[in-house]
N, CA, C, O and the ligand as a Tripos MOL2 file, in Angstrom:
@<TRIPOS>MOLECULE
protein
  305   303    77     0     0
PROTEIN
NO_CHARGES

@<TRIPOS>ATOM
      1 N         112.3500   18.4840   -0.8400 N.3       1 MET1
      2 CA        113.2090   17.5770   -1.6170 C.3       1 MET1
      3 C         112.8320   16.1170   -1.3510 C.2       1 MET1
      4 O         112.5620   15.3450   -2.2710 O.2       1 MET1
      5 N         112.8250   15.7700   -0.0750 N.am      2 ILE2
      6 CA        112.4870   14.3850    0.2650 C.3       2 ILE2
      7 C         111.0340   14.0630   -0.0890 C.2       2 ILE2
      8 O         110.6940   12.9330   -0.4370 O.2       2 ILE2
      9 N         110.1890   15.0910    0.0100 N.am      3 ASN3
     10 CA        108.7840   14.8720   -0.3560 C.3       3 ASN3
     11 C         108.6490   14.5200   -1.8340 C.2       3 ASN3
     12 O         107.8390   13.6750   -2.2170 O.2       3 ASN3
     13 N         109.4560   15.1820   -2.6520 N.am      4 LYS4
     14 CA        109.4030   14.9380   -4.0920 C.3       4 LYS4
     15 C         109.8160   13.5030   -4.4040 C.2       4 LYS4
     16 O         109.2040   12.8350   -5.2390 O.2       4 LYS4
     17 N         110.8540   13.0410   -3.7260 N.am      5 ILE5
     18 CA        111.3310   11.6620   -3.9460 C.3       5 ILE5
     19 C         110.2450   10.6750   -3.5140 C.2       5 ILE5
     20 O         109.9380    9.7170   -4.2240 O.2       5 ILE5
     21 N         109.6750   10.9290   -2.3440 N.am      6 LEU6
     22 CA        108.6180   10.0420   -1.8530 C.3       6 LEU6
     23 C         107.4270   10.0300   -2.8100 C.2       6 LEU6
     24 O         106.8320    8.9840   -3.0720 O.2       6 LEU6
     25 N         107.0950   11.2050   -3.3200 N.am      7 PHE7
     26 CA        105.9640   11.2930   -4.2480 C.3       7 PHE7
     27 C         106.2620   10.5280   -5.5380 C.2       7 PHE7
     28 O         105.3940    9.8550   -6.0940 O.2       7 PHE7
     29 N         107.5230   10.6490   -6.0040 N.am      8 THR8
     30 CA        107.9050    9.9320   -7.2230 C.3       8 THR8
     31 C         107.7970    8.4350   -7.0190 C.2       8 THR8
     32 O         107.2620    7.7230   -7.8690 O.2       8 THR8
     33 N         108.3100    7.9500   -5.8790 N.am      9 ILE9
     34 CA        108.2300    6.5160   -5.5740 C.3       9 ILE9
     35 C         106.7670    6.0790   -5.4900 C.2       9 ILE9
     36 O         106.3960    5.0230   -6.0030 O.2       9 ILE9
     37 N         105.9600    6.8830   -4.8530 N.am     10 PHE10
     38 CA        104.5420    6.5570   -4.7210 C.3      10 PHE10
     39 C         103.8750    6.4890   -6.0940 C.2      10 PHE10
     40 O         103.0690    5.6020   -6.3730 O.2      10 PHE10
     41 N         104.2390    7.4560   -6.9430 N.am     11 ALA11
     42 CA        103.6480    7.4910   -8.2850 C.3      11 ALA11
     43 C         104.0450    6.2480   -9.0710 C.2      11 ALA11
     44 O         103.2140    5.6480   -9.7530 O.2      11 ALA11
     45 N         105.3140    5.8610   -8.9750 N.am     12 ILE12
     46 CA        105.7810    4.6700   -9.7070 C.3      12 ILE12
     47 C         105.0490    3.4320   -9.2070 C.2      12 ILE12
     48 O         104.5950    2.6080  -10.0010 O.2      12 ILE12
     49 N         104.9360    3.3060   -7.8960 N.am     13 VAL13
     50 CA        104.2510    2.1450   -7.3190 C.3      13 VAL13
     51 C         102.7840    2.1320   -7.7470 C.2      13 VAL13
     52 O         102.2350    1.0830   -8.0830 O.2      13 VAL13
     53 N         102.1640    3.2990   -7.7330 N.am     14 ALA14
     54 CA        100.7530    3.3800   -8.1100 C.3      14 ALA14
     55 C         100.5560    2.9750   -9.5650 C.2      14 ALA14
     56 O          99.6190    2.2450   -9.8880 O.2      14 ALA14
     57 N         101.4480    3.4530  -10.4500 N.am     15 ILE15
     58 CA        101.3420    3.1090  -11.8690 C.3      15 ILE15
     59 C         101.5680    1.6110  -12.0610 C.2      15 ILE15
     60 O         100.8720    0.9510  -12.8320 O.2      15 ILE15
     61 N         102.5700    1.0910  -11.3320 N.am     16 TRP16
     62 CA        102.8800   -0.3400  -11.4540 C.3      16 TRP16
     63 C         101.6910   -1.1920  -11.0000 C.2      16 TRP16
     64 O         101.3370   -2.1880  -11.6300 O.2      16 TRP16
     65 N         101.0890   -0.7640   -9.8850 N.am     17 LYS17
     66 CA         99.9100   -1.4910   -9.3790 C.3      17 LYS17
     67 C          98.7730   -1.4390  -10.4010 C.2      17 LYS17
     68 O          98.1000   -2.4360  -10.6610 O.2      17 LYS17
     69 N          98.5810   -0.2510  -10.9700 N.am     18 ALA18
     70 CA         97.5060   -0.0950  -11.9460 C.3      18 ALA18
     71 C          97.7410   -0.9830  -13.1570 C.2      18 ALA18
     72 O          96.8080   -1.6050  -13.6650 O.2      18 ALA18
     73 N          98.9940   -1.0450  -13.6260 N.am     19 PHE19
     74 CA         99.3160   -1.8730  -14.7880 C.3      19 PHE19
     75 C          99.0780   -3.3500  -14.5120 C.2      19 PHE19
     76 O          98.5230   -4.0710  -15.3410 O.2      19 PHE19
     77 N          99.5130   -3.7890  -13.3220 N.am     20 SER20
     78 CA         99.3310   -5.2040  -12.9930 C.3      20 SER20
     79 C          97.8460   -5.5390  -12.8930 C.2      20 SER20
     80 O          97.4190   -6.6230  -13.2890 O.2      20 SER20
     81 N          97.0720   -4.6120  -12.3650 N.am     21 LEU21
     82 CA         95.6230   -4.8210  -12.2620 C.3      21 LEU21
     83 C          94.9920   -4.8900  -13.6510 C.2      21 LEU21
     84 O          94.1490   -5.7460  -13.9190 O.2      21 LEU21
     85 N          95.4150   -3.9720  -14.5360 N.am     22 ILE22
     86 CA         94.8540   -3.9520  -15.8990 C.3      22 ILE22
     87 C          95.2080   -5.2300  -16.6380 C.2      22 ILE22
     88 O          94.3640   -5.8250  -17.3080 O.2      22 ILE22
     89 N          96.4750   -5.6520  -16.5110 N.am     23 SER23
     90 CA         96.8890   -6.8740  -17.2210 C.3      23 SER23
     91 C          96.1200   -8.0800  -16.6990 C.2      23 SER23
     92 O          95.7710   -8.9770  -17.4660 O.2      23 SER23
     93 N          95.8520   -8.1040  -15.3850 N.am     24 ARG24
     94 CA         95.0990   -9.2150  -14.8140 C.3      24 ARG24
     95 C          93.6620   -9.2020  -15.3280 C.2      24 ARG24
     96 O          93.0890  -10.2440  -15.6480 O.2      24 ARG24
     97 N          93.0900   -7.9890  -15.3980 N.am     25 LEU25
     98 CA         91.7230   -7.8790  -15.9050 C.3      25 LEU25
     99 C          91.6570   -8.2950  -17.3730 C.2      25 LEU25
    100 O          90.7090   -8.9580  -17.7940 O.2      25 LEU25
    101 N          92.6730   -7.9020  -18.1540 N.am     26 GLN26
    102 CA         92.6890   -8.2750  -19.5730 C.3      26 GLN26
    103 C          92.8130   -9.7770  -19.7140 C.2      26 GLN26
    104 O          92.1920  -10.3710  -20.5960 O.2      26 GLN26
    105 N          93.6050  -10.4010  -18.8570 N.am     27 LYS27
    106 CA         93.7740  -11.8490  -18.8900 C.3      27 LYS27
    107 C          92.4290  -12.5430  -18.6270 C.2      27 LYS27
    108 O          92.0370  -13.4630  -19.3440 O.2      27 LYS27
    109 N          91.7450  -12.0830  -17.5950 N.am     28 GLU28
    110 CA         90.4470  -12.6770  -17.2740 C.3      28 GLU28
    111 C          89.4410  -12.3950  -18.3750 C.2      28 GLU28
    112 O          88.6340  -13.2540  -18.7330 O.2      28 GLU28
    113 N          89.4980  -11.1620  -18.9160 N.am     29 GLY29
    114 CA         88.6010  -10.8060  -20.0080 C.3      29 GLY29
    115 C          88.8570  -11.6560  -21.2330 C.2      29 GLY29
    116 O          87.9220  -12.0410  -21.9350 O.2      29 GLY29
    117 N          90.1380  -11.9540  -21.4980 N.am     30 GLY30
    118 CA         90.4760  -12.8080  -22.6370 C.3      30 GLY30
    119 C          89.9210  -14.1990  -22.4630 C.2      30 GLY30
    120 O          89.4410  -14.8020  -23.4220 O.2      30 GLY30
    121 N          89.9800  -14.7230  -21.2360 N.am     31 ILE31
    122 CA         89.4290  -16.0520  -20.9710 C.3      31 ILE31
    123 C          87.9210  -16.0300  -21.2030 C.2      31 ILE31
    124 O          87.3580  -16.9600  -21.7800 O.2      31 ILE31
    125 N          87.2790  -14.9620  -20.7480 N.am     32 LEU32
    126 CA         85.8330  -14.8600  -20.9330 C.3      32 LEU32
    127 C          85.4910  -14.7780  -22.4090 C.2      32 LEU32
    128 O          84.5430  -15.4110  -22.8740 O.2      32 LEU32
    129 N          86.2790  -13.9850  -23.1500 N.am     33 ALA33
    130 CA         86.0280  -13.8420  -24.5820 C.3      33 ALA33
    131 C          86.2250  -15.1780  -25.2800 C.2      33 ALA33
    132 O          85.4810  -15.5220  -26.1980 O.2      33 ALA33
    133 N          87.2420  -15.9400  -24.8370 N.am     34 LYS34
    134 CA         87.5110  -17.2440  -25.4230 C.3      34 LYS34
    135 C          86.3310  -18.1800  -25.1530 C.2      34 LYS34
    136 O          85.9390  -18.9690  -26.0130 O.2      34 LYS34
    137 N          85.7650  -18.0770  -23.9270 N.am     35 GLY35
    138 CA         84.6520  -18.9350  -23.5760 C.3      35 GLY35
    139 C          83.4200  -18.6590  -24.4030 C.2      35 GLY35
    140 O          82.6410  -19.5670  -24.6950 O.2      35 GLY35
    141 N          83.2410  -17.4010  -24.7850 N.am     36 SER36
    142 CA         82.0810  -17.0550  -25.5870 C.3      36 SER36
    143 C          82.2680  -17.4700  -27.0310 C.2      36 SER36
    144 O          81.3060  -17.4960  -27.7990 O.2      36 SER36
    145 N          83.4810  -17.7910  -27.4070 N.am     37 GLY37
    146 CA         83.7450  -18.2820  -28.7480 C.3      37 GLY37
    147 C          83.7440  -17.2150  -29.8170 C.2      37 GLY37
    148 O          83.4660  -17.5060  -30.9810 O.2      37 GLY37
    149 N          84.0520  -15.9790  -29.4450 N.am     38 ARG38
    150 CA         84.0760  -14.9150  -30.4380 C.3      38 ARG38
    151 C          85.4390  -14.8100  -31.1050 C.2      38 ARG38
    152 O          85.5380  -14.5330  -32.3000 O.2      38 ARG38
    153 N          86.4970  -15.0360  -30.3130 N.am     39 GLN39
    154 CA         87.8410  -14.8630  -30.8510 C.3      39 GLN39
    155 C          88.4770  -16.2150  -31.1400 C.2      39 GLN39
    156 O          88.2660  -17.1800  -30.4050 O.2      39 GLN39
    157 N          89.2550  -16.2780  -32.2120 N.am     40 GLU40
    158 CA         89.9980  -17.4860  -32.5570 C.3      40 GLU40
    159 C          91.4390  -17.1010  -32.8680 C.2      40 GLU40
    160 O          91.8500  -17.1000  -34.0290 O.2      40 GLU40
    161 N          92.2110  -16.7720  -31.8220 N.am     41 PRO41
    162 CA         93.5850  -16.3280  -32.0720 C.3      41 PRO41
    163 C          94.5120  -17.4540  -32.4940 C.2      41 PRO41
    164 O          95.5700  -17.1950  -33.0670 O.2      41 PRO41
    165 N          94.1380  -18.6990  -32.2230 N.am     42 SER42
    166 CA         95.0120  -19.8210  -32.5430 C.3      42 SER42
    167 C          94.9150  -20.2370  -33.9960 C.2      42 SER42
    168 O          95.6860  -21.0800  -34.4530 O.2      42 SER42
    169 N          93.9710  -19.6530  -34.7340 N.am     43 GLN43
    170 CA         93.8130  -20.0260  -36.1340 C.3      43 GLN43
    171 C          94.1760  -18.8650  -37.0440 C.2      43 GLN43
    172 O          93.3660  -17.9590  -37.2370 O.2      43 GLN43
    173 N          95.3760  -18.8740  -37.6050 N.am     44 PRO44
    174 CA         95.7400  -17.8140  -38.5450 C.3      44 PRO44
    175 C          95.0130  -17.9940  -39.8640 C.2      44 PRO44
    176 O          94.6610  -19.1140  -40.2330 O.2      44 PRO44
    177 N          94.7820  -16.8910  -40.5820 N.am     45 PRO45
    178 CA         94.0910  -16.9930  -41.8760 C.3      45 PRO45
    179 C          94.9140  -17.7980  -42.8600 C.2      45 PRO45
    180 O          96.1170  -17.5790  -43.0020 O.2      45 PRO45
    181 N          94.2680  -18.7270  -43.5370 N.am     46 LYS46
    182 CA         94.9810  -19.5850  -44.4800 C.3      46 LYS46
    183 C          94.9470  -18.9870  -45.8800 C.2      46 LYS46
    184 O          93.9850  -18.3290  -46.2760 O.2      46 LYS46
    185 N          96.0030  -19.2320  -46.5990 N.am     47 ALA47
    186 CA         96.1000  -18.7000  -47.9530 C.3      47 ALA47
    187 C          95.2120  -19.5140  -48.8840 C.2      47 ALA47
    188 O          95.2080  -20.7440  -48.8450 O.2      47 ALA47
    189 N          94.4660  -18.8110  -49.7150 N.am     48 GLY48
    190 CA         93.6260  -19.4880  -50.6880 C.3      48 GLY48
    191 C          92.4570  -20.2090  -50.0720 C.2      48 GLY48
    192 O          91.9010  -21.1190  -50.6860 O.2      48 GLY48
    193 N          92.0700  -19.8250  -48.8750 N.am     49 GLY49
    194 CA         90.9690  -20.5120  -48.2140 C.3      49 GLY49
    195 C          89.7110  -19.6920  -48.2010 C.2      49 GLY49
    196 O          89.4290  -19.0100  -47.2160 O.2      49 GLY49
    197 N          88.9480  -19.7400  -49.2640 N.am     50 ASP50
    198 CA         87.6750  -19.0260  -49.2890 C.3      50 ASP50
    199 C          86.5480  -20.0020  -48.9850 C.2      50 ASP50
    200 O          85.4860  -19.9510  -49.6060 O.2      50 ASP50
    201 N          86.7870  -20.8950  -48.0190 N.am     51 THR51
    202 CA         85.8060  -21.9190  -47.6900 C.3      51 THR51
    203 C          85.3370  -21.7410  -46.2560 C.2      51 THR51
    204 O          85.3340  -22.6930  -45.4750 O.2      51 THR51
    205 N          84.9370  -20.5130  -45.9060 N.am     52 LYS52
    206 CA         84.4300  -20.2300  -44.5710 C.3      52 LYS52
    207 C          85.4600  -20.5690  -43.4910 C.2      52 LYS52
    208 O          86.6550  -20.3470  -43.6870 O.2      52 LYS52
    209 N          85.0130  -21.0990  -42.3630 N.am     53 ALA53
    210 CA         85.9180  -21.3970  -41.2550 C.3      53 ALA53
    211 C          86.0920  -22.8880  -41.0630 C.2      53 ALA53
    212 O          86.4460  -23.3360  -39.9730 O.2      53 ALA53
    213 N          85.8480  -23.6590  -42.1010 N.am     54 VAL54
    214 CA         85.9320  -25.1170  -41.9870 C.3      54 VAL54
    215 C          87.3710  -25.5710  -42.1190 C.2      54 VAL54
    216 O          88.0910  -25.1250  -43.0120 O.2      54 VAL54
    217 N          87.7860  -26.4470  -41.2400 N.am     55 GLU55
    218 CA         89.1190  -27.0360  -41.3190 C.3      55 GLU55
    219 C          89.1200  -28.0980  -42.4140 C.2      55 GLU55
    220 O          88.4310  -29.1130  -42.3080 O.2      55 GLU55
    221 N          89.8970  -27.8550  -43.4630 N.am     56 MET56
    222 CA         89.9210  -28.7790  -44.5910 C.3      56 MET56
    223 C          90.8200  -29.9660  -44.2740 C.2      56 MET56
    224 O          91.8740  -29.8230  -43.6540 O.2      56 MET56
    225 N          90.3810  -31.1290  -44.7120 N.am     57 VAL57
    226 CA         91.1820  -32.3400  -44.5020 C.3      57 VAL57
    227 C          91.4640  -32.9770  -45.8630 C.2      57 VAL57
    228 O          90.6280  -32.9210  -46.7650 O.2      57 VAL57
    229 N          92.6270  -33.5740  -46.0040 N.am     58 PRO58
    230 CA         92.9330  -34.2220  -47.2820 C.3      58 PRO58
    231 C          92.1790  -35.5380  -47.4360 C.2      58 PRO58
    232 O          92.0720  -36.3160  -46.4880 O.2      58 PRO58
    233 N          91.6690  -35.7750  -48.6130 N.am     59 CYS59
    234 CA         90.9610  -37.0150  -48.8950 C.3      59 CYS59
    235 C          91.9530  -38.1740  -48.8540 C.2      59 CYS59
    236 O          93.0140  -38.0920  -49.4720 O.2      59 CYS59
    237 N          91.6280  -39.2600  -48.1340 N.am     60 PRO60
    238 CA         92.5550  -40.3890  -48.0530 C.3      60 PRO60
    239 C          92.7490  -41.0960  -49.3870 C.2      60 PRO60
    240 O          93.7300  -41.8180  -49.5680 O.2      60 PRO60
    241 N          91.8530  -40.9030  -50.2950 N.am     61 ARG61
    242 CA         91.9790  -41.6110  -51.5840 C.3      61 ARG61
    243 C          92.6900  -40.7820  -52.6430 C.2      61 ARG61
    244 O          93.6520  -41.2330  -53.2640 O.2      61 ARG61
    245 N          92.1960  -39.5500  -52.8390 N.am     62 CYS62
    246 CA         92.7760  -38.7540  -53.9160 C.3      62 CYS62
    247 C          93.6700  -37.6200  -53.4060 C.2      62 CYS62
    248 O          94.4000  -37.0100  -54.1870 O.2      62 CYS62
    249 N          93.6180  -37.3340  -52.0960 N.am     63 GLY63
    250 CA         94.5050  -36.3150  -51.5380 C.3      63 GLY63
    251 C          93.9850  -34.9020  -51.6770 C.2      63 GLY63
    252 O          94.6490  -33.9700  -51.2220 O.2      63 GLY63
    253 N          92.8400  -34.6990  -52.2780 N.am     64 ALA64
    254 CA         92.2910  -33.3610  -52.4320 C.3      64 ALA64
    255 C          91.7470  -32.8650  -51.0990 C.2      64 ALA64
    256 O          91.1490  -33.6310  -50.3440 O.2      64 ALA64
    257 N          91.9550  -31.5830  -50.8100 N.am     65 TYR65
    258 CA         91.4680  -31.0220  -49.5510 C.3      65 TYR65
    259 C          89.9710  -30.7840  -49.6390 C.2      65 TYR65
    260 O          89.4940  -30.0530  -50.5080 O.2      65 TYR65
    261 N          89.2390  -31.4080  -48.7320 N.am     66 ILE66
    262 CA         87.7840  -31.3450  -48.7860 C.3      66 ILE66
    263 C          87.2260  -30.9860  -47.4170 C.2      66 ILE66
    264 O          87.9300  -31.0410  -46.4090 O.2      66 ILE66
    265 N          85.9570  -30.6200  -47.3990 N.am     67 ASP67
    266 CA         85.2350  -30.3820  -46.1550 C.3      67 ASP67
    267 C          84.9750  -31.7370  -45.4930 C.2      67 ASP67
    268 O          84.3840  -32.6150  -46.1210 O.2      67 ASP67
    269 N          85.4070  -31.9310  -44.2210 N.am     68 PRO68
    270 CA         85.2210  -33.2390  -43.5770 C.3      68 PRO68
    271 C          83.7610  -33.6300  -43.4080 C.2      68 PRO68
    272 O          83.4570  -34.8100  -43.2360 O.2      68 PRO68
    273 N          82.8520  -32.6600  -43.4550 N.am     69 ARG69
    274 CA         81.4280  -32.9860  -43.3170 C.3      69 ARG69
    275 C          80.8330  -33.4500  -44.6420 C.2      69 ARG69
    276 O          79.7310  -33.9980  -44.6760 O.2      69 ARG69
    277 N          81.5610  -33.2300  -45.7240 N.am     70 GLU70
    278 CA         81.0500  -33.6270  -47.0180 C.3      70 GLU70
    279 C          81.9360  -34.7210  -47.6100 C.2      70 GLU70
    280 O          83.0630  -34.9380  -47.1640 O.2      70 GLU70
    281 N          81.4220  -35.3830  -48.5890 N.am     71 ARG71
    282 CA         82.1890  -36.4600  -49.2210 C.3      71 ARG71
    283 C          82.9270  -35.9190  -50.4300 C.2      71 ARG71
    284 O          82.4810  -34.9940  -51.1100 O.2      71 ARG71
    285 N          84.0550  -36.5250  -50.6620 N.am     72 CYS72
    286 CA         84.8480  -36.1230  -51.8160 C.3      72 CYS72
    287 C          84.1930  -36.6290  -53.0940 C.2      72 CYS72
    288 O          83.4490  -37.6100  -53.0880 O.2      72 CYS72
    289 N          84.4860  -35.9430  -54.1770 N.am     73 ASN73
    290 CA         83.8900  -36.3440  -55.4700 C.3      73 ASN73
    291 C          84.3760  -37.7080  -55.9280 C.2      73 ASN73
    292 O          83.6950  -38.3950  -56.6900 O.2      73 ASN73
    293 N          85.5690  -38.1040  -55.4560 N.am     74 CYS74
    294 CA         86.1140  -39.3690  -55.9390 C.3      74 CYS74
    295 C          85.4170  -40.5780  -55.2940 C.2      74 CYS74
    296 O          85.5940  -41.7120  -55.7410 O.2      74 CYS74
    297 N          84.6420  -40.3330  -54.2630 N.am     75 ARG75
    298 CA         84.0200  -41.4630  -53.5540 C.3      75 ARG75
    299 C          82.5970  -41.7170  -54.0200 C.2      75 ARG75
    300 O          81.9850  -42.7090  -53.6250 O.2      75 ARG75
    301 N          82.0710  -40.8520  -54.8390 N.am     76 THR76
    302 CA         80.6800  -41.0140  -55.2660 C.3      76 THR76
    303 C          80.5650  -41.9700  -56.4450 C.2      76 THR76
    304 O          79.4620  -42.2200  -56.9310 O.2      76 THR76
    305 ZN         88.9030  -37.8540  -52.9270 Zn       77 ZN77
@<TRIPOS>BOND
     1     1     2 1
     2     2     3 1
     3     3     4 2
     4     3     5 am
     5     5     6 1
     6     6     7 1
     7     7     8 2
     8     7     9 am
     9     9    10 1
    10    10    11 1
    11    11    12 2
    12    11    13 am
    13    13    14 1
    14    14    15 1
    15    15    16 2
    16    15    17 am
    17    17    18 1
    18    18    19 1
    19    19    20 2
    20    19    21 am
    21    21    22 1
    22    22    23 1
    23    23    24 2
    24    23    25 am
    25    25    26 1
    26    26    27 1
    27    27    28 2
    28    27    29 am
    29    29    30 1
    30    30    31 1
    31    31    32 2
    32    31    33 am
    33    33    34 1
    34    34    35 1
    35    35    36 2
    36    35    37 am
    37    37    38 1
    38    38    39 1
    39    39    40 2
    40    39    41 am
    41    41    42 1
    42    42    43 1
    43    43    44 2
    44    43    45 am
    45    45    46 1
    46    46    47 1
    47    47    48 2
    48    47    49 am
    49    49    50 1
    50    50    51 1
    51    51    52 2
    52    51    53 am
    53    53    54 1
    54    54    55 1
    55    55    56 2
    56    55    57 am
    57    57    58 1
    58    58    59 1
    59    59    60 2
    60    59    61 am
    61    61    62 1
    62    62    63 1
    63    63    64 2
    64    63    65 am
    65    65    66 1
    66    66    67 1
    67    67    68 2
    68    67    69 am
    69    69    70 1
    70    70    71 1
    71    71    72 2
    72    71    73 am
    73    73    74 1
    74    74    75 1
    75    75    76 2
    76    75    77 am
    77    77    78 1
    78    78    79 1
    79    79    80 2
    80    79    81 am
    81    81    82 1
    82    82    83 1
    83    83    84 2
    84    83    85 am
    85    85    86 1
    86    86    87 1
    87    87    88 2
    88    87    89 am
    89    89    90 1
    90    90    91 1
    91    91    92 2
    92    91    93 am
    93    93    94 1
    94    94    95 1
    95    95    96 2
    96    95    97 am
    97    97    98 1
    98    98    99 1
    99    99   100 2
   100    99   101 am
   101   101   102 1
   102   102   103 1
   103   103   104 2
   104   103   105 am
   105   105   106 1
   106   106   107 1
   107   107   108 2
   108   107   109 am
   109   109   110 1
   110   110   111 1
   111   111   112 2
   112   111   113 am
   113   113   114 1
   114   114   115 1
   115   115   116 2
   116   115   117 am
   117   117   118 1
   118   118   119 1
   119   119   120 2
   120   119   121 am
   121   121   122 1
   122   122   123 1
   123   123   124 2
   124   123   125 am
   125   125   126 1
   126   126   127 1
   127   127   128 2
   128   127   129 am
   129   129   130 1
   130   130   131 1
   131   131   132 2
   132   131   133 am
   133   133   134 1
   134   134   135 1
   135   135   136 2
   136   135   137 am
   137   137   138 1
   138   138   139 1
   139   139   140 2
   140   139   141 am
   141   141   142 1
   142   142   143 1
   143   143   144 2
   144   143   145 am
   145   145   146 1
   146   146   147 1
   147   147   148 2
   148   147   149 am
   149   149   150 1
   150   150   151 1
   151   151   152 2
   152   151   153 am
   153   153   154 1
   154   154   155 1
   155   155   156 2
   156   155   157 am
   157   157   158 1
   158   158   159 1
   159   159   160 2
   160   159   161 am
   161   161   162 1
   162   162   163 1
   163   163   164 2
   164   163   165 am
   165   165   166 1
   166   166   167 1
   167   167   168 2
   168   167   169 am
   169   169   170 1
   170   170   171 1
   171   171   172 2
   172   171   173 am
   173   173   174 1
   174   174   175 1
   175   175   176 2
   176   175   177 am
   177   177   178 1
   178   178   179 1
   179   179   180 2
   180   179   181 am
   181   181   182 1
   182   182   183 1
   183   183   184 2
   184   183   185 am
   185   185   186 1
   186   186   187 1
   187   187   188 2
   188   187   189 am
   189   189   190 1
   190   190   191 1
   191   191   192 2
   192   191   193 am
   193   193   194 1
   194   194   195 1
   195   195   196 2
   196   195   197 am
   197   197   198 1
   198   198   199 1
   199   199   200 2
   200   199   201 am
   201   201   202 1
   202   202   203 1
   203   203   204 2
   204   203   205 am
   205   205   206 1
   206   206   207 1
   207   207   208 2
   208   207   209 am
   209   209   210 1
   210   210   211 1
   211   211   212 2
   212   211   213 am
   213   213   214 1
   214   214   215 1
   215   215   216 2
   216   215   217 am
   217   217   218 1
   218   218   219 1
   219   219   220 2
   220   219   221 am
   221   221   222 1
   222   222   223 1
   223   223   224 2
   224   223   225 am
   225   225   226 1
   226   226   227 1
   227   227   228 2
   228   227   229 am
   229   229   230 1
   230   230   231 1
   231   231   232 2
   232   231   233 am
   233   233   234 1
   234   234   235 1
   235   235   236 2
   236   235   237 am
   237   237   238 1
   238   238   239 1
   239   239   240 2
   240   239   241 am
   241   241   242 1
   242   242   243 1
   243   243   244 2
   244   243   245 am
   245   245   246 1
   246   246   247 1
   247   247   248 2
   248   247   249 am
   249   249   250 1
   250   250   251 1
   251   251   252 2
   252   251   253 am
   253   253   254 1
   254   254   255 1
   255   255   256 2
   256   255   257 am
   257   257   258 1
   258   258   259 1
   259   259   260 2
   260   259   261 am
   261   261   262 1
   262   262   263 1
   263   263   264 2
   264   263   265 am
   265   265   266 1
   266   266   267 1
   267   267   268 2
   268   267   269 am
   269   269   270 1
   270   270   271 1
   271   271   272 2
   272   271   273 am
   273   273   274 1
   274   274   275 1
   275   275   276 2
   276   275   277 am
   277   277   278 1
   278   278   279 1
   279   279   280 2
   280   279   281 am
   281   281   282 1
   282   282   283 1
   283   283   284 2
   284   283   285 am
   285   285   286 1
   286   286   287 1
   287   287   288 2
   288   287   289 am
   289   289   290 1
   290   290   291 1
   291   291   292 2
   292   291   293 am
   293   293   294 1
   294   294   295 1
   295   295   296 2
   296   295   297 am
   297   297   298 1
   298   298   299 1
   299   299   300 2
   300   299   301 am
   301   301   302 1
   302   302   303 1
   303   303   304 2
@<TRIPOS>SUBSTRUCTURE
     1 MET1         2 RESIDUE 1 A MET
     2 ILE2         6 RESIDUE 1 A ILE
     3 ASN3        10 RESIDUE 1 A ASN
     4 LYS4        14 RESIDUE 1 A LYS
     5 ILE5        18 RESIDUE 1 A ILE
     6 LEU6        22 RESIDUE 1 A LEU
     7 PHE7        26 RESIDUE 1 A PHE
     8 THR8        30 RESIDUE 1 A THR
     9 ILE9        34 RESIDUE 1 A ILE
    10 PHE10       38 RESIDUE 1 A PHE
    11 ALA11       42 RESIDUE 1 A ALA
    12 ILE12       46 RESIDUE 1 A ILE
    13 VAL13       50 RESIDUE 1 A VAL
    14 ALA14       54 RESIDUE 1 A ALA
    15 ILE15       58 RESIDUE 1 A ILE
    16 TRP16       62 RESIDUE 1 A TRP
    17 LYS17       66 RESIDUE 1 A LYS
    18 ALA18       70 RESIDUE 1 A ALA
    19 PHE19       74 RESIDUE 1 A PHE
    20 SER20       78 RESIDUE 1 A SER
    21 LEU21       82 RESIDUE 1 A LEU
    22 ILE22       86 RESIDUE 1 A ILE
    23 SER23       90 RESIDUE 1 A SER
    24 ARG24       94 RESIDUE 1 A ARG
    25 LEU25       98 RESIDUE 1 A LEU
    26 GLN26      102 RESIDUE 1 A GLN
    27 LYS27      106 RESIDUE 1 A LYS
    28 GLU28      110 RESIDUE 1 A GLU
    29 GLY29      114 RESIDUE 1 A GLY
    30 GLY30      118 RESIDUE 1 A GLY
    31 ILE31      122 RESIDUE 1 A ILE
    32 LEU32      126 RESIDUE 1 A LEU
    33 ALA33      130 RESIDUE 1 A ALA
    34 LYS34      134 RESIDUE 1 A LYS
    35 GLY35      138 RESIDUE 1 A GLY
    36 SER36      142 RESIDUE 1 A SER
    37 GLY37      146 RESIDUE 1 A GLY
    38 ARG38      150 RESIDUE 1 A ARG
    39 GLN39      154 RESIDUE 1 A GLN
    40 GLU40      158 RESIDUE 1 A GLU
    41 PRO41      162 RESIDUE 1 A PRO
    42 SER42      166 RESIDUE 1 A SER
    43 GLN43      170 RESIDUE 1 A GLN
    44 PRO44      174 RESIDUE 1 A PRO
    45 PRO45      178 RESIDUE 1 A PRO
    46 LYS46      182 RESIDUE 1 A LYS
    47 ALA47      186 RESIDUE 1 A ALA
    48 GLY48      190 RESIDUE 1 A GLY
    49 GLY49      194 RESIDUE 1 A GLY
    50 ASP50      198 RESIDUE 1 A ASP
    51 THR51      202 RESIDUE 1 A THR
    52 LYS52      206 RESIDUE 1 A LYS
    53 ALA53      210 RESIDUE 1 A ALA
    54 VAL54      214 RESIDUE 1 A VAL
    55 GLU55      218 RESIDUE 1 A GLU
    56 MET56      222 RESIDUE 1 A MET
    57 VAL57      226 RESIDUE 1 A VAL
    58 PRO58      230 RESIDUE 1 A PRO
    59 CYS59      234 RESIDUE 1 A CYS
    60 PRO60      238 RESIDUE 1 A PRO
    61 ARG61      242 RESIDUE 1 A ARG
    62 CYS62      246 RESIDUE 1 A CYS
    63 GLY63      250 RESIDUE 1 A GLY
    64 ALA64      254 RESIDUE 1 A ALA
    65 TYR65      258 RESIDUE 1 A TYR
    66 ILE66      262 RESIDUE 1 A ILE
    67 ASP67      266 RESIDUE 1 A ASP
    68 PRO68      270 RESIDUE 1 A PRO
    69 ARG69      274 RESIDUE 1 A ARG
    70 GLU70      278 RESIDUE 1 A GLU
    71 ARG71      282 RESIDUE 1 A ARG
    72 CYS72      286 RESIDUE 1 A CYS
    73 ASN73      290 RESIDUE 1 A ASN
    74 CYS74      294 RESIDUE 1 A CYS
    75 ARG75      298 RESIDUE 1 A ARG
    76 THR76      302 RESIDUE 1 A THR
    77 ZN77       305 GROUP 0 **** ****
């Protein structure tokens, strides 16, 4: 009887330890993945944005959303 209780406690502790270890490994793995630049969790998909992964900025003159690396049509 007492052995069963001890075994149960041991099993719970072992599972808890394993979970904490896995979560720590996932945390470190996430940092590594972030460093490699593969994942972009902070950028949700934008509606109507079929313009690759470029952050669109509004043109200061006409207000149209344009690629910041390119010039707006109104400035040419
Ligand atoms: Zn413009």
